[in-house]
C-alpha positions as CSV (number, residue, x, y, z in Angstrom):
1,X,55.4,-9.8,-4.3
2,X,55.8,-10.8,-1.0
3,X,52.7,-12.7,0.8
4,X,52.7,-12.3,4.2
5,X,51.5,-15.4,6.6
6,X,49.6,-14.7,9.4
7,X,51.2,-16.0,12.8
8,X,49.0,-18.6,14.4
9,X,47.0,-17.9,17.4
10,X,49.3,-19.2,20.1
11,X,47.1,-18.9,23.5
12,X,49.6,-21.2,25.4
13,X,51.2,-18.5,28.0
14,X,47.7,-16.5,28.0
15,X,47.4,-17.1,31.4
16,X,50.4,-15.9,32.4
17,X,50.6,-12.9,30.3
18,X,47.3,-11.9,32.2
19,X,48.5,-12.8,35.6
20,X,51.6,-10.4,34.6
21,X,49.3,-7.7,33.6
22,X,47.0,-8.1,36.9
23,X,50.1,-7.7,38.8
24,X,51.6,-4.9,37.3
25,X,48.0,-3.2,37.1
26,X,47.9,-4.0,41.1
27,X,51.4,-2.3,41.5
28,X,50.3,0.5,39.8
29,X,47.1,1.1,41.6
30,X,49.5,0.9,45.0
31,X,52.3,3.4,43.6
32,X,49.5,6.2,42.4
33,X,47.7,5.5,46.3
34,X,51.0,6.3,47.7
35,X,51.3,9.4,45.2
36,X,47.9,10.8,46.6
37,X,49.3,12.2,49.8
38,X,51.8,14.5,47.7
39,X,48.8,15.5,45.3
40,X,46.0,18.2,45.8
41,X,42.5,17.7,45.3
42,X,42.3,17.5,42.0
43,X,45.1,15.2,41.3
44,X,44.0,13.0,44.2
45,X,40.3,12.8,42.3
46,X,41.8,11.6,39.3
47,X,44.1,9.0,40.8
48,X,41.2,7.8,42.5
49,X,39.0,7.7,39.1
50,X,42.0,6.3,37.6
51,X,42.1,3.6,40.1
52,X,38.5,2.5,39.7
53,X,38.8,2.1,36.2
54,X,41.9,-0.2,37.5
55,X,39.2,-2.0,39.6
56,X,37.4,-2.6,36.5
57,X,39.8,-3.6,34.3
58,X,41.2,-6.2,37.2
59,X,37.5,-7.7,37.2
60,X,37.9,-8.4,33.5
61,X,41.5,-9.6,33.6
62,X,40.4,-12.3,36.1
63,X,37.4,-13.3,34.2
64,X,39.5,-13.7,31.4
65,X,42.1,-15.5,33.3
66,X,39.4,-18.0,34.4
67,X,38.4,-18.5,30.9
68,X,41.8,-18.9,29.4
69,X,42.5,-21.6,32.2
70,X,39.1,-23.2,31.2
71,X,40.3,-23.5,27.3
72,X,43.4,-24.9,28.3
73,X,42.2,-27.3,30.5
74,X,39.9,-28.3,27.6
75,X,43.0,-28.6,25.0
76,X,42.3,-25.5,23.1
77,X,45.4,-24.2,23.1
78,X,45.3,-22.3,20.0
């Protein structure tokens, strides 16, 4: 029987990964807003609701970047 060893928690690139997610989320929001001109009222309402959820997620991601950067500064990379 083979026992699997869990991978260590490597947080060294978390800030960059989260920043990449933020950039992609903003791009998705912009693309969705551009698509609203082609949508009907329901589509527009759905896009607006989704973008609002994205804004909330962005706030959380930005907060997480700050926490990860602080942890990195304090030497906590694992």
